[in-house]
C-alpha positions in Angstrom: 36.9 -24.1 62.8 33.3 -23.6 61.8 31.6 -25.0 58.7 31.4 -21.5 57.1 35.1 -20.9 57.7 35.9 -24.3 56.1 33.8 -23.5 53.0 35.3 -20.0 52.6 38.9 -21.4 53.1 38.2 -24.0 50.4 36.8 -21.4 48.1 39.8 -19.1 48.6 42.2 -22.0 48.0 40.3 -22.9 44.8 40.6 -19.3 43.6 44.3 -19.3 44.2 44.7 -22.6 42.4 42.7 -21.2 39.5 44.6 -17.9 39.6 41.4 -15.9 40.0 41.6 -12.2 40.9 38.9 -12.2 43.6 38.5 -13.7 47.0 37.1 -17.1 46.2 35.2 -19.6 44.0 32.3 -21.5 45.5 30.2 -24.5 44.3 26.4 -23.8 44.3 25.7 -25.9 47.4 28.5 -24.1 49.2 27.1 -20.7 48.2 23.6 -21.8 49.4 25.0 -22.9 52.8 26.8 -19.6 53.3 23.8 -17.7 52.2 21.7 -19.5 54.9 24.3 -19.4 57.7 26.0 -16.1 57.4 23.7 -13.1 57.9 24.4 -10.2 55.7 25.7 -12.4 52.8 24.4 -11.1 49.5 23.8 -13.4 46.5 23.9 -11.2 43.4 22.4 -12.8 40.3 23.8 -11.0 37.2 21.8 -12.8 34.6 19.5 -10.8 32.2 16.0 -9.9 33.1 14.9 -12.3 30.3 16.7 -15.2 31.9 15.3 -14.4 35.3 11.8 -14.2 33.9 11.9 -17.2 31.6 14.4 -19.6 33.2 13.8 -18.9 36.9 15.3 -16.9 39.7 16.7 -17.5 43.2 14.5 -16.2 46.1 16.1 -13.3 48.0 18.9 -12.8 45.5 19.8 -9.3 44.5 19.2 -9.0 40.7 21.6 -6.7 38.7 22.1 -7.4 35.0 25.8 -7.7 34.0 24.7 -7.4 30.4 21.3 -6.8 28.8 19.2 -8.9 26.4 19.0 -8.8 23.5 22.5 -8.1 22.3 24.3 -8.7 25.6 25.5 -5.1 25.9 27.4 -4.5 29.1 25.4 -2.7 31.8 27.3 0.6 32.3 25.6 1.1 35.6 26.5 -2.3 37.1 28.8 -1.0 39.8 26.6 2.0 40.7 23.6 -0.4 41.0 25.7 -2.8 43.1 26.8 0.1 45.4 23.1 1.1 45.9 22.0 -2.4 46.9 25.0 -4.1 48.5 27.3 -2.8 51.3 31.1 -3.0 50.4 31.7 -4.8 53.7 29.3 -7.6 52.8 30.2 -11.1 51.7 29.1 -11.0 48.1 28.4 -14.1 46.0 28.0 -13.6 42.3 26.0 -16.1 40.1 24.9 -16.2 36.4 23.9 -19.0 34.0 27.2 -20.9 34.0 29.8 -18.9 35.8 31.3 -16.6 33.1 29.4 -13.3 33.6 29.6 -13.8 37.4 33.4 -14.2 37.1 33.6 -10.8 35.4 31.2 -9.3 37.9 33.4 -10.6 40.8 36.4 -9.0 39.1 34.7 -5.7 38.6 33.3 -5.7 42.2 36.8 -6.5 43.6 38.3 -3.6 41.7 35.5 -1.4 43.1 36.4 -2.2 46.7 34.3 -5.3 47.4 37.0 -7.4 49.0 34.8 -10.3 49.9 33.7 -11.1 46.3 33.1 -14.8 45.4 32.1 -16.3 42.1 29.6 -19.2 42.1 31.1 -21.8 39.8 28.6 -23.7 37.5 26.1 -20.9 37.9 22.3 -21.4 37.9 22.1 -23.8 34.9 25.5 -25.5 34.8 27.5 -26.6 31.7 26.0 -28.2 28.6 25.8 -32.0 28.5 26.5 -34.2 25.5 23.1 -33.2 24.0 23.9 -29.5 24.5 21.3 -29.2 27.4 21.9 -27.3 30.6 20.4 -28.1 34.1 21.9 -31.6 34.1 25.7 -31.1 34.7 26.1 -29.0 37.8 24.5 -25.7 38.6 22.1 -24.3 41.2 19.0 -25.9 39.6 20.5 -29.4 39.0 21.7 -29.5 42.6 18.1 -28.9 43.6 18.7 -25.7 45.5 15.8 -23.2 46.0 14.6 -21.4 42.9 11.3 -20.2 41.5 9.8 -20.0 38.0 8.2 -16.7 37.0 
C-alpha cells in the first residue's frame, strides 16, 4: 500500500470516528503530502480575502471565500465558484483558519457531488494557545508548511 493510500485511509477512519459527513479529515502535513504526491489534488482555501491578504496564503491553493469580511456573510456563490474551478472528480482538500469553515465547505461540496472531499483539521493558523494566540498549536503555518505573506 502506498503512502498516499495510507494517509487517505487514516483520514477516512478519522472522519468515521468523528462522525463527519464527508470523505475524510487530514492533518496539515498529510494534506501537504497528498497535494505534492497526487496530481490533480486541489487545496481549496475558504478563508476571507482579508485573511489571505493580511495573514498569508498557500501557494497554488484555489481561493474561494466561504464567508465574506466584514460581517462573515455566507458566500451564496460558493458552490458555483467551486464548480468553475475544481472538477467534481478531483480529490479536494478544504482549509480555513482553524478547521470550522472548511468543515462546512466540505459538507456543502459533498452534498454538491464532490465525493472526495476532505477537511484539513487545525487549518492554516491552528487553535488558540493559553495566551489566545494562534500559529503555535497546530495548523499549516506552525507546522512550517509552504505559505507566503502578501
